[in-house]
C-alpha positions, 0 to 999 in steps of 0.5 A: 769083354765082348758081348759074345763072350759075355753071352757065353759066360751067362750060360755057365750059370745054369744049375748043373748036376754033380755027376756031369760036372765031375765028368767034365772036370776029369775029361780033359785030354793030354792034347789040351795043354791050356786045360781049357775044358777044366777051366770051363768046368771050374767056371760052371762049378764056381757059378753054381757055388755063387748060386748057393748050390750046395751040391757042389761040396761033393766035388771037393776031392776032385777040386783038391786034385786040380789044385796041383795044376800049375795054372794061375787061373785054375788055382784061383778058382780051386782056392775060391772053392776051398775057402767057401766049403772048407768049414763044411768038409774040414776032413777033406779040406785038410788034404789041401794044406800040403798043396798050399804049403808047396805053393808057398815055394813057387817062384811066382810071387802072385802064386805065393801071395794067393796061397798065403791069402787062401790058407789064412782065410780058412777058419779051421783049426788045422789051417790056423795052426799051419798058417802061423809058421808060414806067415812068419816066413812070408813076412821076410819074403823078398817080394813086397807084394807077398810081405804086404799080403802077410801083414794082412794075414797077421790081422786075419789070424788074430781074428781067428785066434787072438790068444795064439797070435799074442803068444807067438811073436807075430805082432812083433814081427809085424811091428818090424815091417814098419821099418820096411823100405817099401811104402805099400808094405809099411801102410799094410803093416799099419793097417794090420796093427790098427785092426789088431789094436781095435780088437784088443784091450791088451795091446796099446798102439803108440807112435812117437814124433819120429815115427809119425814124421817117417809115416808122413814122408812116405804118404806121397808114394802110397796108394789111396788105400795106403794113404788112408791107413797111414792117416788113420794111424796118425790118430794114435800119435799124441803130440807133446809140444804145440810145435810138433802138432803144427808142423805135422798138420802142415805136412799132411795138408797137401793130402786135402787136395787129393782126388779120393774122398776117403783120403780127404775126409781122413786128412780133415779128421787128422788136422782137426785132431792135431788142432787140439794140441796147437796153442797158436790161434793164428796157426789154427785159423790158417788151418781152418781156412785150408779145410774149407776148399776140400769140403766145398770140392766134395760137393761136386761129387755124387750125392752120397759123397755130398751127403757125407761131406755135408754131415761132417760139415755140420760137425766141423762148424759146431767145433770150428765155426770159422771153417766155411764162414764165407762159403754159404753160396755153395750150400744153396740147393740145386733143383736135382739134389736128392731130398736128403742132400737138400735138407742137410744143406738147409741146416748148414745155410741156417748155421752160416746165416748172419746179418751180412748175408740174411737178404741173400739167404731169405731170397733163397728160402723164398724159392725153396718155400715154393717148391713141389716137395712138401717135406722140403717146403716145410723145412724151408718155412721153419728155417725162416722162422728160426732165422727170425729168432736167431738174427734179431735185426732181420726179424721183421724181414722174416715175419714179412716173408712168412706172412707173404707165404701164409697169403698163398693159403697153401695148407701145409705152409700156413700150418708151418708158419703158425708153428714158427710164429708162435716161437717168434712171439715167445722170443719177442713178446709185445712186438709183433702181435699185430699179425695175430689177426692174419693168423686167425683168418686161416684157422680153417687151414689147421688140421695138424696137431702141432699147428693146432696146438701152436694156434691155441697157445697164441689165442690163450696167451693173447686172449686179452687182445683178441676180441673173440678169443672165447669164440675161437677157443670154443670152436676148437673145444667142439672137437676136444674129445677127438683131438690128440693129447697135445692139442687137448693139453694146449686147449686146457691151458689156453682156457685157463689163460682166457679165464685169468685174463677175461673172467667173464668170457671164460667162466662158462668154458673153464668148468666144462673143460676141467670136467672133460679133462678130469672125468672123461679122459684116460690120459694121466698127463691131461688129468694131472694138469687139469687137477692142478689147474682146478686146485690152483684156481680155487685156492689163490687167484693171484698165485694162479695168475703168476704161475699160468701167466708168468714170464716165460723163459727166453728161447734161442734158435740154436740148431740141435747142438751136441754136448761137448763130450759127444762133439769131441768124439764125433770130430775124432771120427770124421768121415765114418758112419758115426758122423752120418748118424751124429751118434757116438761111435759105439752106438753105431759099431758095437765093438768099436773102440771109443776115441778120446783126446789123450792128455799131453802138455800140449793139449788145449782144453776148451772150457765146457759150458755148465751142466744143463741143470745149472744153466739159466732157463734164459738159455733154453734152446728151441730144440729143448722147448720143442720146434713145435712143443707147446711150452708147459705153463706149470709142472704138476709133478714139481707141484706135487713134489713141492707139496710133499717137501713142505710137509703137507700143510694142513691149511692147504690140504683143507683148502683143496678138500673144500675146493673139490667139494665146491667144484663138484656142487658147481659142476652139478649145478651147471648141467654140463652135457654128458652126451656122447655127441656133446663134443661133436666133430671128428678127430684128426690123429697126428704125430710129430709133436711133443709137449715138453710138460716136464721142462724145468720151470719155476713153481709157485706154491699157493699162499698158505692160509688163504681163504678159498675163493668161493665165488670164483666161478660164479 
């Protein structure tokens, strides 16, 4: 289109009046054989219709009159008007049905298909009823373009009135189109049947090996859309023998090199599906090697397609780890990648990192940690810490790199490093405590709740090795009242740990913190934990030591892994929006039919891991215990449940009452300040940190019949 023509079309979008447009529409002279004036008037009407000028509906009778003109361009505009306004003025719209029926007999297949498409789009009862016999006739039209349009119309009619379609034989006739000679017609029939199957509970789509084989044979002759429809339909084929699945996967593998990303991703989905029915591991390994190049090729496309490919790669790696095993370099970030692409690449780098490539990976992460984007830098620092936990031989390298980054004294880097070093201490106790001094030098840089809670945990856990641990905790306690709940919980636990390890240093802090946490807070979790510690300390010091300082469950650096059932469903939806959100398809598309592997003699079921409640705490992952979640040392609710289950031991109840009375008198004697400024400082609210207080942990009951430690805090 020339610039002059484009400028002329822009004048059509002026808001017009109905009377003027009607005059223009009816003013064409007999000499105007090409109906130029009518075309201009119709363009103005369509332009006003596009601008939601509802006054145009008054021109309905005039538009119906123009439909009889044998000009394809005019018919297109008139039919567009009809589809847009038919439900507003159905009594006028029905006058167009004879015109549409007449156009079905037109020798031009484009006109026939246009009329058929128009009549099937209109959701008005008279149009729907008139369409059924027309579509039956058009499904046998000699022209493949018309038959293809009729196949889509059956699905459209099913959307309008599924009961009427089910009572007719339209679905059987549509099924008959699968034997058509034209590949495009077959692909369209499959698309219509798949759409009907998605919407119906009564219809079952079954494809045997012969039909599946014929569908694969016509793949090269179909358009990109047609290939996608056929590959989608192959997901309904259930192999009965391992050899069938392997042969079919090999036959569709050439589609992996297609230039269209939709075809490639749909083909990957089908291959992944068929792998579940292949018994030979060598064949599976060969197919996995074929899946890597197309995924890598998609990374050369635009950022949106890259992101989709990367999200699907995350899924595929969880299901088939051998895919992309040697392709870690292609996931290194480019300087101009959008942040959402960079973050997803970072997840893949972590998943693919191993002892062989760790040097290369750490060199790359060092570069990422010095970038400008704060969010990405945080993710990179956190990835370094997770790699230290994932790959034990490289832990020292990762820690040295973290210390190197901490030395930059950039606030957000120091805070992220503090969080991940806390997790490293949990993974490798008594190995890298020499770096605690370096962390303590940067306490002033910590202003985020997650980092503060992590540092407080380190101080409490290693209070016996930090000479001035009481002074450091006291600095944090100065702003106790203003801190977020997660930091308050960490401070409470750390203070109790300090008292257990160094009673003389902690005896002044414990009563103060317990009083604040029980009497001057509105948070039930903080108050419950404080009461639990209070009673535990006053009942049995040995039990308190075992509970608070007991061995922590080991952690792993596994990234967020989906449970097997969800992962299986996700792999059957590769390439769809559900894989971007990593959620079951029905959570994304409300009416979507959930996909599952169908039973078959060839189905190779993978052994699923034991349920979470039966697995050992030794396998607790970093995601469960929180990438920054302060690990709970005790579960007060579990303690409460245990007490009830024990029948409410009389001696223990008496001990608790005596302890409460004793501590109340001690608190009064200590003259703890209650002025509003006793806490000092300003709070710094923050989000993004969750205390996993209710993670399953071993609960130690206080020994029954033990005498109260009356001199505990003296």
